C-alpha positions in Angstrom: -12.1 -0.4 -79.1 -12.9 3.2 -77.8 -16.6 3.3 -77.1 -18.6 6.8 -76.3 -20.6 6.4 -73.1 -23.1 9.4 -72.5 -22.8 9.5 -68.6 -25.1 12.1 -68.6 -27.7 10.3 -70.0 -27.0 7.0 -68.2 -27.5 9.3 -65.0 -31.0 10.4 -66.0 -32.3 7.5 -67.2 -31.4 5.9 -63.8 -34.3 5.2 -61.6 -34.5 8.1 -58.9 -35.3 7.2 -54.8 -36.7 9.7 -54.3 -40.3 9.9 -52.9 -42.8 9.5 -54.8 -45.7 12.1 -53.4 -48.3 10.7 -54.8 -47.8 6.8 -53.4 -46.6 8.7 -50.3 -49.6 10.5 -49.7 -51.5 6.8 -50.4 -49.2 5.0 -48.1 -49.9 8.3 -45.4 -54.0 7.5 -45.9 -53.8 4.4 -45.5 -51.6 4.6 -42.2 -54.2 7.1 -41.2 -57.0 4.7 -42.0 -55.6 1.6 -40.2 -55.2 3.8 -37.2 -58.6 5.4 -36.9 -59.7 1.6 -37.5 -57.4 0.5 -34.4 -58.6 3.0 -32.8 -62.7 2.3 -33.1 -62.3 -1.9 -32.9 -60.3 -1.1 -29.5 -62.9 1.1 -28.2 -65.5 -1.4 -29.4 -63.3 -4.3 -27.5 -62.4 -2.6 -24.4 -65.8 -1.1 -23.7 -67.8 -4.8 -24.5 -64.9 -6.1 -22.3 -66.1 -3.6 -19.0 -69.7 -4.1 -19.8 -69.2 -8.1 -19.6 -66.8 -8.0 -16.5 -69.9 -5.3 -14.7 -72.5 -8.1 -16.1 -70.0 -10.7 -14.6 -70.4 -9.0 -11.2 -73.9 -8.0 -11.3 -74.6 -12.1 -12.1 -72.4 -13.7 -9.5 -72.5 -10.8 -7.1 -68.7 -11.8 -5.7 -68.6 -11.7 -1.5 -65.1 -10.7 -1.4 -63.6 -6.9 -0.8 -60.0 -7.7 -2.8 -63.0 -9.2 -5.5 -64.6 -6.3 -6.0 -61.3 -4.1 -6.0 -60.0 -5.9 -8.5 -63.1 -5.4 -10.9 -62.5 -1.7 -10.0 -59.2 -1.7 -10.8 -59.2 -3.8 -14.2 -62.6 -1.4 -15.6 -60.3 1.9 -14.8 -57.2 0.8 -16.5 -59.3 0.3 -19.5 -61.0 3.8 -18.8 -57.7 5.4 -18.5 -56.1 3.5 -21.4 -59.3 4.9 -23.5 -59.2 8.2 -22.5 -55.3 8.8 -23.3 -55.8 6.4 -26.8 -59.4 9.0 -28.1 -57.0 12.3 -27.4 -55.1 10.7 -30.8 -58.5 10.4 -32.9 -58.5 14.1 -33.6 -54.7 13.7 -34.6 -55.8 11.3 -37.4 -59.1 12.7 -38.3 -57.0 15.8 -39.1 -55.0 14.3 -41.6 -56.0 15.1 -45.0 -55.2 15.3 -48.4 -55.2 19.2 -48.2 -52.5 19.8 -46.2 -49.0 21.0 -47.5 -46.1 19.0 -46.7 -45.4 20.4 -43.5 -48.4 20.6 -42.3 -48.0 16.1 -42.7 -44.9 16.7 -41.3 -45.9 18.4 -37.8 -49.5 16.3 -37.9 -46.6 12.8 -37.8 -44.4 14.6 -35.2 -47.6 15.0 -33.3 -48.8 11.3 -33.6 -45.2 10.3 -32.6 -45.0 11.7 -29.3 -48.6 10.6 -28.7 -47.6 7.3 -29.8 -44.6 7.6 -27.1 -46.3 8.7 -24.4 -49.1 5.6 -25.2 -46.5 3.5 -25.7 -44.4 4.2 -22.7 -46.6 5.9 -19.2 -50.4 4.9 -20.5 -49.3 1.0 -21.5 -47.3 0.9 -18.2 -49.8 1.9 -15.8 -53.0 0.0 -18.0 -50.5 -3.0 -17.9 -49.8 -2.8 -14.1 -53.7 -1.8 -13.0 -54.6 -5.2 -15.2 -51.7 -7.3 -13.3 -53.3 -6.2 -9.9 -56.2 -6.0 -10.9 -56.7 -9.9 -12.1 -54.6 -11.2 -8.9 -57.3 -9.2 -6.8 -59.9 -10.6 -8.7 -58.7 -14.2 -9.1 -57.7 -14.6 -5.3 -62.1 -15.2 -3.9 -62.2 -18.1 -6.6 -58.7 -19.2 -6.2 -58.9 -19.6 -2.3 -61.7 -22.1 -2.7 -59.4 -24.2 -4.5 -56.7 -26.5 -3.5 -53.2 -25.3 -3.3 -51.6 -26.6 -7.1 -54.5 -25.5 -8.2 -54.8 -22.0 -7.0 -51.3 -22.1 -7.8 -51.3 -23.3 -11.4 -54.4 -20.7 -12.0 -51.7 -17.6 -11.1 -49.1 -19.1 -12.8 -51.5 -19.5 -16.5 -52.7 -16.2 -15.9 -49.5 -14.3 -14.7 -47.8 -16.7 -18.0 -50.0 -14.8 -20.2 -50.0 -11.5 -18.9 -46.5 -12.1 -19.4 -46.2 -13.3 -22.9 -48.1 -9.9 -23.7 -46.2 -7.9 -22.3 -42.3 -8.9 -22.9 -43.1 -10.5 -26.1 -45.9 -9.0 -28.0 -46.2 -5.4 -26.5 -42.2 -4.7 -28.1 -42.9 -6.1 -31.0 -46.0 -4.1 -31.5 -44.6 -1.3 -30.4 -41.5 -1.9 -33.3 -44.1 -2.2 -36.0 -45.7 1.0 -34.9 -42.6 3.3 -35.0 -41.5 1.4 -38.3 -44.7 2.4 -40.0 -44.7 6.0 -38.9 -41.2 6.4 -38.9 -40.8 5.9 -42.4 -43.4 8.1 -43.3 -41.7 10.9 -41.4 -38.6 10.1 -42.9 -39.5 10.4 -46.6 -41.6 13.7 -45.8 -38.4 14.8 -44.3 -36.9 13.7 -47.6 -39.3 15.6 -49.5 -39.2 19.1 -47.0 -35.6 18.9 -47.8 -36.2 19.0 -51.6 -38.1 21.4 -51.8 -36.3 24.0 -49.5 -32.6 23.3 -52.0 -35.0 23.9 -54.8 
């Protein structure tokens, strides 16, 4: 039983895995807007937290120097984090619909480099300063508790910091890197196709 199969036609009709430029630009815009929103919300959250901590300092007038050092360390950690994080604002803001494929790709490489610096150096510094600041801050209040209550207060606080450090931080980093790597791979694919054609 002879059948005439037109492989050429079938090949042409197959759905291609090549990235659709409009769809890709839509994903890029969504990525850009999501990161700008996150940046703004992080600023609002950390500034509000810093102001609240300063209000607590003013209202409760801590007596021990350790408490004051703790407050300063926590606020300084937030200021350093925001200073570094806000440098990404212009990178995200400059990504628009008028760039060439290569410019999009270069912008994404810059984002990846800055994101890596944030996720390693800055985040490590932030967590260390936050951890030490909270430990110093708590000392004045836990010293007035019974030994058991003081240990429990520190244990709960350290458990929360550990949960953030060992569970939430790696998951967030992996998610951020995954979205960025997906965009970079698709723009690289388009750039390679343009070079070949």
